[in-house]
C-alpha positions as CSV (number, residue, x, y, z in Angstrom):
1,X,0.0,0.0,0.0
2,X,2.9,2.4,0.8
3,X,4.3,1.8,-2.7
4,X,0.9,2.6,-4.3
5,X,0.5,5.7,-2.2
6,X,4.0,6.8,-3.1
7,X,3.2,6.6,-6.8
8,X,0.0,8.5,-6.3
9,X,1.7,11.3,-4.3
10,X,4.6,11.4,-6.8
11,X,2.3,12.7,-9.6
12,X,1.3,15.7,-7.5
13,X,4.3,17.9,-8.0
14,X,3.5,20.3,-10.9
15,X,6.2,22.9,-11.0
16,X,7.7,24.2,-14.1
17,X,9.5,27.4,-15.0
18,X,9.7,28.3,-18.6
19,X,9.9,30.9,-21.3
20,X,10.1,30.5,-25.1
21,X,11.4,27.0,-24.7
22,X,13.6,25.1,-27.1
23,X,14.0,21.6,-25.6
24,X,14.9,19.9,-28.9
25,X,18.3,20.6,-30.5
26,X,18.9,19.4,-34.0
27,X,22.1,18.7,-35.9
28,X,23.0,17.1,-39.3
29,X,26.2,15.4,-40.4
30,X,27.0,15.3,-44.1
31,X,28.1,11.8,-45.2
32,X,28.3,12.2,-48.9
33,X,25.2,10.7,-50.4
34,X,23.4,10.8,-47.1
35,X,22.9,12.9,-44.0
36,X,23.0,11.7,-40.4
37,X,20.3,13.6,-38.5
38,X,20.3,13.8,-34.7
39,X,17.8,15.5,-32.3
40,X,18.8,15.7,-28.7
41,X,15.9,16.1,-26.3
42,X,16.4,17.8,-22.9
43,X,15.7,15.9,-19.7
44,X,12.1,15.9,-18.6
45,X,10.8,16.4,-22.2
46,X,9.8,14.0,-25.0
47,X,9.7,15.0,-28.7
48,X,7.0,13.9,-31.1
49,X,7.7,13.8,-34.8
50,X,4.4,14.8,-36.5
51,X,5.4,14.8,-40.1
52,X,8.4,13.9,-42.2
53,X,8.0,14.9,-45.9
54,X,4.9,13.2,-47.3
55,X,4.7,10.8,-44.3
56,X,2.4,12.0,-41.4
57,X,2.6,10.1,-38.1
58,X,3.2,10.6,-34.4
59,X,6.2,9.0,-32.8
60,X,7.6,10.0,-29.5
61,X,11.3,10.1,-28.4
62,X,12.4,10.8,-24.9
63,X,16.2,11.2,-25.1
64,X,17.3,11.4,-28.7
65,X,16.3,10.7,-32.3
66,X,19.0,9.5,-34.8
67,X,18.3,8.7,-38.5
68,X,20.4,8.4,-41.7
69,X,18.6,9.7,-44.7
70,X,19.6,9.7,-48.4
71,X,20.0,13.3,-49.7
72,X,17.5,12.6,-52.4
73,X,14.9,11.6,-49.7
74,X,15.7,14.5,-47.4
75,X,12.5,16.4,-46.3
76,X,11.6,18.9,-43.6
77,X,10.6,17.4,-40.2
78,X,7.6,18.8,-38.3
79,X,7.9,18.2,-34.6
80,X,6.9,19.4,-31.1
81,X,7.9,18.6,-27.6
82,X,6.1,18.2,-24.3
83,X,6.8,17.8,-20.6
84,X,4.4,17.2,-17.8
85,X,2.7,20.6,-17.9
86,X,3.1,22.1,-21.4
87,X,3.7,21.4,-25.1
88,X,5.6,23.6,-27.5
89,X,3.9,24.7,-30.7
90,X,4.8,22.5,-33.7
91,X,8.0,23.6,-35.5
92,X,9.7,22.6,-38.7
93,X,13.4,21.7,-39.0
94,X,15.2,21.3,-42.3
95,X,18.7,20.2,-42.9
96,X,19.1,22.9,-45.6
97,X,18.2,25.6,-43.1
98,X,20.2,23.7,-40.4
99,X,18.0,24.9,-37.5
100,X,14.4,26.0,-36.8
101,X,13.6,29.6,-36.3
102,X,15.0,30.8,-33.0
103,X,13.0,33.3,-30.9
104,X,14.2,36.9,-30.5
105,X,16.0,37.4,-27.2
106,X,13.9,40.4,-26.4
107,X,10.8,40.1,-24.3
108,X,11.4,36.7,-22.7
109,X,9.4,36.1,-19.6
110,X,9.3,33.3,-17.1
111,X,6.2,31.9,-18.7
112,X,4.9,28.4,-19.5
113,X,1.7,27.1,-21.0
114,X,-0.2,25.4,-18.2
115,X,-3.9,26.4,-18.2
116,X,-5.5,25.8,-21.6
117,X,-2.0,26.6,-22.8
118,X,-2.5,30.2,-21.6
119,X,-0.8,31.0,-18.3
120,X,2.4,31.8,-16.5
121,X,4.2,29.1,-14.4
122,X,2.5,30.2,-11.1
123,X,-0.9,30.1,-12.7
124,X,-0.1,26.7,-14.2
125,X,0.5,25.4,-10.7
126,X,-2.7,27.0,-9.5
127,X,-4.5,25.5,-12.5
128,X,-3.6,22.0,-11.6
129,X,-4.3,22.5,-8.0
130,X,-7.7,23.9,-9.0
131,X,-8.3,20.7,-11.1
132,X,-7.5,18.6,-8.0
133,X,-9.8,20.7,-5.8
134,X,-12.6,20.5,-8.5
135,X,-12.1,16.7,-8.4
136,X,-12.5,16.7,-4.7
137,X,-15.7,18.7,-5.0
138,X,-17.0,16.5,-7.7
139,X,-16.3,13.4,-5.6
140,X,-18.2,14.9,-2.7
141,X,-21.1,15.8,-4.9
142,X,-21.2,12.2,-6.3
143,X,-21.4,10.8,-2.7
144,X,-24.9,12.2,-2.3
145,X,-26.3,10.9,-5.6
146,X,-28.9,8.0,-5.6
147,X,-26.3,5.7,-7.3
148,X,-23.6,6.0,-4.6
149,X,-25.2,6.9,-1.2
150,X,-27.3,3.7,-0.9
151,X,-24.3,1.6,-1.7
152,X,-22.2,2.9,1.2
153,X,-24.0,1.1,4.1
154,X,-24.4,-2.1,2.0
155,X,-20.7,-2.2,1.1
156,X,-19.4,-1.4,4.5
157,X,-21.7,-4.0,6.1
158,X,-20.5,-6.6,3.6
159,X,-16.9,-6.0,4.5
160,X,-17.6,-6.1,8.3
161,X,-19.5,-9.4,7.9
162,X,-16.8,-10.8,5.7
163,X,-14.4,-10.3,8.6
164,X,-12.0,-8.0,6.8
165,X,-13.3,-4.9,8.6
166,X,-11.1,-1.8,8.6
167,X,-8.3,-3.3,6.4
168,X,-10.6,-4.4,3.6
169,X,-12.6,-1.2,3.6
170,X,-9.4,0.9,3.4
171,X,-8.2,-1.3,0.5
172,X,-11.6,-0.8,-1.1
173,X,-11.2,2.9,-0.9
174,X,-7.7,2.7,-2.3
175,X,-9.0,0.5,-5.2
176,X,-11.5,3.3,-6.1
177,X,-8.5,5.7,-6.2
178,X,-6.5,3.4,-8.5
179,X,-9.4,2.9,-10.9
180,X,-10.3,6.6,-11.3
181,X,-6.6,7.7,-11.6
182,X,-6.2,5.0,-14.2
183,X,-9.2,6.5,-16.0
184,X,-7.4,9.9,-16.0
185,X,-4.2,8.4,-17.3
186,X,-6.1,6.5,-20.0
187,X,-7.5,9.8,-21.3
188,X,-4.0,11.2,-21.6
189,X,-2.7,8.0,-23.4
190,X,-5.6,8.0,-25.8
191,X,-5.4,11.7,-26.7
192,X,-1.7,12.4,-26.3
193,X,0.0,15.4,-24.7
194,X,-0.2,17.7,-27.7
195,X,-3.8,16.9,-28.4
196,X,-4.8,17.8,-24.9
197,X,-3.4,21.3,-25.4
198,X,-4.9,21.7,-28.9
199,X,-8.3,20.3,-27.9
200,X,-9.3,23.5,-26.1
201,X,-10.2,25.5,-29.2
202,X,-11.1,22.7,-31.6
203,X,-14.7,23.3,-32.8
204,X,-15.6,19.7,-33.2
205,X,-14.2,18.7,-29.8
206,X,-15.9,21.6,-28.0
207,X,-19.2,20.9,-29.7
208,X,-18.9,17.2,-28.7
209,X,-18.2,18.1,-25.1
210,X,-21.1,20.6,-25.1
211,X,-23.5,17.9,-26.3
212,X,-22.2,15.4,-23.8
213,X,-22.8,17.7,-20.9
214,X,-26.2,18.7,-22.2
215,X,-27.1,14.9,-22.5
216,X,-25.9,14.4,-18.9
217,X,-27.9,17.3,-17.7
218,X,-31.1,16.0,-19.3
219,X,-30.4,12.7,-17.7
220,X,-30.1,14.4,-14.3
221,X,-33.4,16.2,-15.0
222,X,-34.9,12.7,-15.2
223,X,-35.8,12.7,-18.9
224,X,-34.0,9.4,-19.3
225,X,-31.3,7.3,-17.5
226,X,-27.8,6.6,-18.7
227,X,-26.8,3.1,-17.5
228,X,-24.3,0.5,-18.5
229,X,-25.6,-3.1,-19.1
230,X,-26.8,-4.8,-15.9
231,X,-24.9,-7.9,-17.0
232,X,-21.6,-6.1,-16.5
233,X,-22.2,-5.3,-12.8
234,X,-23.7,-8.7,-12.2
235,X,-20.7,-10.5,-13.7
236,X,-18.2,-8.3,-11.8
237,X,-20.1,-8.8,-8.5
238,X,-20.2,-12.5,-9.0
239,X,-16.5,-12.6,-9.8
240,X,-15.6,-10.5,-6.8
241,X,-17.4,-12.8,-4.4
242,X,-15.7,-15.9,-5.8
243,X,-12.2,-14.3,-5.8
244,X,-10.0,-13.7,-2.8
245,X,-7.4,-11.1,-1.7
246,X,-6.9,-7.6,-3.1
247,X,-8.2,-8.7,-6.5
248,X,-11.7,-9.3,-5.1
249,X,-11.7,-5.9,-3.5
250,X,-10.6,-4.3,-6.7
251,X,-13.4,-6.0,-8.6
252,X,-15.9,-4.8,-5.9
253,X,-14.7,-1.3,-6.5
254,X,-15.0,-1.8,-10.3
255,X,-18.6,-2.9,-9.6
256,X,-19.2,0.4,-7.8
257,X,-17.9,2.3,-10.8
258,X,-20.2,0.5,-13.2
259,X,-23.3,0.7,-10.9
260,X,-22.8,4.4,-10.1
261,X,-22.1,5.5,-13.7
262,X,-25.4,7.1,-14.4
263,X,-24.8,9.5,-11.5
264,X,-21.0,9.9,-11.5
265,X,-20.7,9.9,-15.3
266,X,-21.9,13.5,-15.7
267,X,-19.6,14.7,-12.9
268,X,-16.6,12.8,-14.3
269,X,-17.4,14.0,-17.8
270,X,-17.4,17.6,-16.7
271,X,-14.2,17.2,-14.8
272,X,-12.3,15.4,-17.6
273,X,-13.5,18.0,-20.1
274,X,-12.3,20.8,-17.9
275,X,-9.0,19.1,-17.4
276,X,-8.5,18.1,-21.1
277,X,-6.9,21.4,-22.1
278,X,-4.8,22.0,-19.0
279,X,-1.8,19.7,-19.2
280,X,-0.5,16.2,-19.5
281,X,-1.2,15.4,-15.8
282,X,-4.5,17.2,-15.4
283,X,-6.9,14.3,-16.1
284,X,-5.1,12.0,-13.6
285,X,-4.9,14.8,-11.0
286,X,-8.6,15.5,-11.4
287,X,-9.5,11.9,-11.1
288,X,-7.2,11.6,-8.0
289,X,-9.2,14.3,-6.2
290,X,-12.5,12.8,-7.3
291,X,-11.5,9.3,-6.2
292,X,-10.2,10.4,-2.8
293,X,-13.5,12.2,-2.0
294,X,-15.6,9.3,-3.3
295,X,-13.6,6.7,-1.3
296,X,-13.6,8.7,1.9
297,X,-17.1,7.7,3.2
298,X,-16.5,4.0,2.7
299,X,-13.3,4.1,4.7
300,X,-14.7,6.4,7.5
301,X,-17.9,4.4,7.9
302,X,-15.8,1.2,8.2
303,X,-13.7,2.8,10.9
304,X,-16.7,4.1,12.7
305,X,-19.7,1.8,11.8
306,X,-21.9,3.4,14.4
307,X,-22.1,6.4,12.2
308,X,-24.2,4.4,9.7
309,X,-27.1,4.5,12.1
310,X,-27.0,8.3,12.1
311,X,-26.6,8.8,8.4
312,X,-29.7,10.0,6.5
313,X,-31.6,7.4,4.5
314,X,-32.1,7.5,0.8
315,X,-35.1,9.5,-0.3
316,X,-36.6,12.3,-2.3
317,X,-33.8,14.6,-1.3
318,X,-31.5,12.8,-3.7
319,X,-33.8,13.6,-6.6
320,X,-33.6,17.2,-5.7
321,X,-29.8,17.0,-5.5
322,X,-29.7,15.5,-9.1
323,X,-31.9,18.3,-10.5
324,X,-29.6,21.0,-8.9
325,X,-26.6,19.2,-10.6
326,X,-28.5,19.2,-13.9
327,X,-28.8,23.0,-13.8
328,X,-25.1,23.3,-13.0
329,X,-24.2,20.9,-15.9
330,X,-26.3,22.9,-18.3
331,X,-24.6,26.2,-17.3
332,X,-21.1,24.7,-17.5
333,X,-21.8,23.2,-21.0
334,X,-22.1,26.7,-22.4
335,X,-18.4,27.4,-21.9
336,X,-17.5,24.8,-24.6
337,X,-20.1,26.0,-27.0
338,X,-18.9,29.5,-26.5
339,X,-15.2,28.7,-27.2
340,X,-16.1,27.0,-30.6
341,X,-18.5,29.9,-31.4
342,X,-15.9,32.5,-30.9
343,X,-13.0,30.7,-32.5
344,X,-15.0,30.1,-35.7
345,X,-17.0,33.4,-35.7
346,X,-20.4,31.8,-35.8
347,X,-22.0,34.4,-33.6
348,X,-24.7,32.1,-32.1
349,X,-23.9,32.7,-28.5
350,X,-23.3,36.4,-27.8
351,X,-22.3,37.5,-24.3
352,X,-25.8,38.7,-23.3
353,X,-27.4,35.3,-24.3
354,X,-24.7,33.4,-22.4
355,X,-25.5,35.4,-19.3
356,X,-29.2,35.1,-19.8
357,X,-29.0,31.3,-19.8
358,X,-26.9,31.4,-16.7
359,X,-29.5,33.5,-15.0
360,X,-32.2,31.0,-16.0
361,X,-30.1,28.1,-14.6
362,X,-29.3,29.6,-11.2
363,X,-32.8,31.1,-10.8
364,X,-34.1,27.7,-11.8
365,X,-32.2,26.1,-8.9
366,X,-33.7,28.5,-6.4
367,X,-37.2,28.3,-7.8
368,X,-37.1,24.5,-8.0
369,X,-35.9,24.1,-4.4
370,X,-38.4,26.7,-3.2
371,X,-41.3,24.8,-4.8
372,X,-43.1,22.7,-2.1
373,X,-40.6,23.7,0.5
374,X,-43.5,23.6,3.1
375,X,-43.8,19.8,2.7
376,X,-40.3,19.0,3.7
377,X,-38.8,18.5,7.2
378,X,-37.3,21.4,9.2
379,X,-33.8,20.2,8.6
380,X,-34.3,20.0,4.8
381,X,-35.9,23.4,4.8
382,X,-32.8,24.8,6.3
383,X,-30.5,23.0,3.8
384,X,-32.7,24.1,0.9
385,X,-32.7,27.7,2.2
386,X,-28.9,27.7,2.3
387,X,-28.9,26.8,-1.4
388,X,-31.9,28.9,-2.5
389,X,-30.6,32.2,-1.2
390,X,-27.1,32.2,-2.9
391,X,-28.6,30.8,-6.1
392,X,-31.2,33.5,-6.4
393,X,-28.7,36.1,-5.3
394,X,-26.2,35.0,-7.9
395,X,-28.9,35.1,-10.6
396,X,-29.7,38.7,-9.5
397,X,-26.0,39.6,-9.6
398,X,-25.8,38.4,-13.2
399,X,-28.7,40.5,-14.4
400,X,-26.7,43.8,-14.9
401,X,-24.4,41.8,-17.2
402,X,-27.2,41.8,-19.8
403,X,-26.5,45.5,-20.2
404,X,-22.7,45.4,-20.2
405,X,-21.7,45.1,-16.5
406,X,-18.4,43.2,-16.0
407,X,-19.9,40.4,-13.7
408,X,-16.4,39.4,-12.9
409,X,-17.5,36.2,-11.1
410,X,-18.0,34.5,-14.5
411,X,-15.2,36.2,-16.4
412,X,-13.4,32.9,-16.9
413,X,-16.5,31.3,-18.6
414,X,-18.4,34.0,-20.5
415,X,-17.5,35.5,-23.9
416,X,-15.3,38.6,-23.7
417,X,-17.0,41.9,-23.0
418,X,-16.8,44.9,-25.3
419,X,-14.5,47.5,-23.7
420,X,-15.2,51.1,-24.9
421,X,-12.7,53.9,-25.3
422,X,-10.1,51.9,-27.2
423,X,-8.9,52.0,-30.8
424,X,-8.8,48.3,-31.4
425,X,-7.4,46.4,-34.3
426,X,-7.5,42.6,-34.8
427,X,-5.0,42.7,-37.7
428,X,-1.3,43.2,-36.9
429,X,-0.3,45.0,-40.1
430,X,-3.4,47.3,-40.1
431,X,-2.8,48.2,-36.5
432,X,0.9,49.0,-37.0
433,X,0.1,51.1,-40.1
434,X,-2.5,53.1,-38.2
435,X,0.0,53.7,-35.3
436,X,2.6,55.0,-37.8
437,X,0.1,57.3,-39.4
438,X,-1.2,58.7,-36.1
439,X,2.0,58.7,-34.1
440,X,0.4,56.8,-31.3
441,X,2.1,54.1,-29.2
442,X,1.0,50.5,-29.4
443,X,-0.2,47.7,-27.1
444,X,-0.1,44.2,-28.6
445,X,-2.5,41.9,-26.7
446,X,-1.8,38.3,-27.5
447,X,-4.9,36.5,-26.4
448,X,-7.1,33.5,-27.1
449,X,-10.8,32.6,-27.2
450,X,-10.1,29.6,-25.0
451,X,-7.9,31.5,-22.6
452,X,-9.4,31.6,-19.1
453,X,-6.8,34.0,-17.7
454,X,-7.4,36.4,-20.7
455,X,-11.1,36.7,-19.8
456,X,-10.2,37.3,-16.1
457,X,-7.7,40.0,-17.1
458,X,-10.2,41.7,-19.3
459,X,-12.8,41.8,-16.5
460,X,-10.5,42.8,-13.7
461,X,-7.9,45.0,-15.5
462,X,-8.9,46.2,-19.0
463,X,-12.5,47.1,-17.9
464,X,-11.1,49.2,-15.1
465,X,-12.0,52.9,-15.6
466,X,-8.5,54.2,-14.9
467,X,-7.0,51.6,-17.2
468,X,-9.5,52.4,-20.0
469,X,-8.6,56.1,-19.7
470,X,-4.9,55.4,-20.1
471,X,-5.4,53.0,-23.0
472,X,-7.1,55.8,-25.0
473,X,-3.5,57.0,-25.7
474,X,-2.6,53.7,-27.4
475,X,-3.5,51.8,-30.6
476,X,-4.7,48.5,-29.1
477,X,-4.0,45.5,-31.3
478,X,-5.8,42.4,-30.1
479,X,-4.3,39.2,-31.6
480,X,-6.2,36.0,-31.1
481,X,-3.8,33.1,-31.4
482,X,-6.6,30.5,-31.7
483,X,-8.7,32.3,-34.3
484,X,-9.8,29.6,-36.8
485,X,-11.5,31.9,-39.3
486,X,-10.7,31.5,-42.9
487,X,-8.3,28.6,-42.3
488,X,-6.8,27.2,-45.5
489,X,-6.4,23.6,-46.5
490,X,-3.2,23.4,-44.4
491,X,-4.9,24.7,-41.3
492,X,-3.2,28.1,-41.6
493,X,-5.4,30.9,-40.2
494,X,-5.2,34.4,-38.7
495,X,-4.6,32.7,-35.3
496,X,-1.7,30.7,-36.8
497,X,-0.1,33.9,-38.0
498,X,-0.7,35.7,-34.7
499,X,0.9,32.9,-32.8
500,X,3.9,33.0,-35.2
501,X,4.3,36.7,-34.6
502,X,4.3,36.2,-30.8
503,X,6.8,33.3,-30.9
504,X,9.2,34.7,-33.5
505,X,9.2,38.4,-32.6
506,X,8.7,38.3,-28.8
507,X,9.9,34.8,-27.7
508,X,6.7,33.8,-26.0
509,X,4.1,31.1,-26.5
510,X,1.7,31.8,-23.6
511,X,-1.3,34.1,-23.2
512,X,-2.3,36.6,-22.0
513,X,0.8,38.5,-23.1
514,X,1.0,42.3,-23.6
515,X,3.8,44.0,-25.5
516,X,4.2,47.8,-25.4
517,X,5.7,49.6,-28.4
518,X,6.3,53.2,-29.5
519,X,4.7,54.4,-32.8
520,X,7.7,53.1,-34.8
521,X,7.3,49.6,-33.4
522,X,10.2,49.7,-30.9
523,X,9.7,47.9,-27.6
524,X,9.7,50.3,-24.7
525,X,9.1,48.0,-21.7
526,X,9.3,44.4,-20.6
527,X,6.2,42.4,-21.7
528,X,3.4,42.1,-19.2
529,X,1.9,38.7,-18.5
530,X,-1.2,37.8,-16.4
531,X,-2.3,40.1,-13.5
532,X,-5.6,41.0,-11.9
533,X,-4.2,44.2,-10.4
534,X,-5.2,47.3,-12.4
535,X,-2.5,49.4,-10.6
536,X,0.2,47.1,-11.7
537,X,-0.9,47.4,-15.3
538,X,-1.1,51.2,-15.0
539,X,2.4,51.4,-13.6
540,X,3.6,49.3,-16.6
541,X,2.2,51.7,-19.1
542,X,4.8,54.3,-20.4
543,X,2.4,56.8,-22.0
């Protein structure tokens, strides 16, 4: 058990310090009719070759890649590299050019891509810790669903009667952790490190995630039930009872996973979707938090079996709990529809409509729980009231957002707000030409539709009245690196070009990222990364 716990704890460290990283170093040795190619990969990284000439594939190399190629067959190599918390953007190396484009030394910051590929190293750590905490919260919510709560007393009683008592129950909880962390690792293996970072703004992926969460929400509303075949759980339960040792306990835990799927599936789905774009470890970290919380009651009730007598029995309160989760699932699903909508310019979910639906969802929670509140016990009235008041209050808080209020509490989810008082360009060349014509200094804002921290900075900093007043002196060029509009057959788009400008001219591949230039295009200050302090941003401004 100590060894397993050690492995689980070993995946928790999530520190990385970075900048415009170059973890792969290429060289080529001329051998007459052929060339010996070598790529050396820095420790802690692995390189993926994505394309070599007309051949497209993905092959990973941890330490080095060596290959002898005939000069007549020499072709550019498209590659990228990943570590535990970030992936570099794909680059091309050609023997004729000897080396890929190197970033300019100016403007380098201590930045890495950790949260949806858009954050500094500190925010990356916070992002993964947040995923772990969201996993814990999801596990705690799952405990009180009709598929899990009734199983707790039956399972604990089974272990106590079996004679294993505390030891078996603790192993059962550990088995739950192993299964769910394994699920998180499986997601990473299936999708791959680079795909997890690229998924966050892919329209098809975001639409699929949106539909999945809507289906889960409708299931929680009671329109239908999502279940796995009964034969699966029956076979697993029978196998567990006829098997001994830790394997039987692991099979019992697997039975719990199958039986509780209709309730835990929506929560797990939301968690994995949220973790998908964060980093290589995020799905496993999220599942670790979820499993720890879910396994907790089984172990605690085994340690203190007398608590089972005091635990509330299953009943109508569980149905109410599922409906509340359904409203939350519906609200969260809009984030993924919004990302696809903005990246491809469909215009089907403007900010006001996004906020309106959130108002309906949270007002719906309050109204639903308020309905027939007189017919429930005093204890449940108190619990319902503790949910009703903040739900209705939050819905009221969102109402001014329909008319342009910042509503900062949902800045990480909602589409960006329009900020008045700025001369804004979305094209680099047009903005630079206008600055030369007017003699105004320039702010380059490298941002992204799927960038959570960009939305936060817009709400907390760029919407600040003092900041808006200062920015009137600048030409503001907003460059979305994940813009997919007018992409050609090779996938090249405005976003691709904006990302290239940031990497090649300013040596950064993370957002938000602000560069301050004079009217001639000369950099006048060190770039500014993520902050929620308007005063810090104002002090950074030179004009």
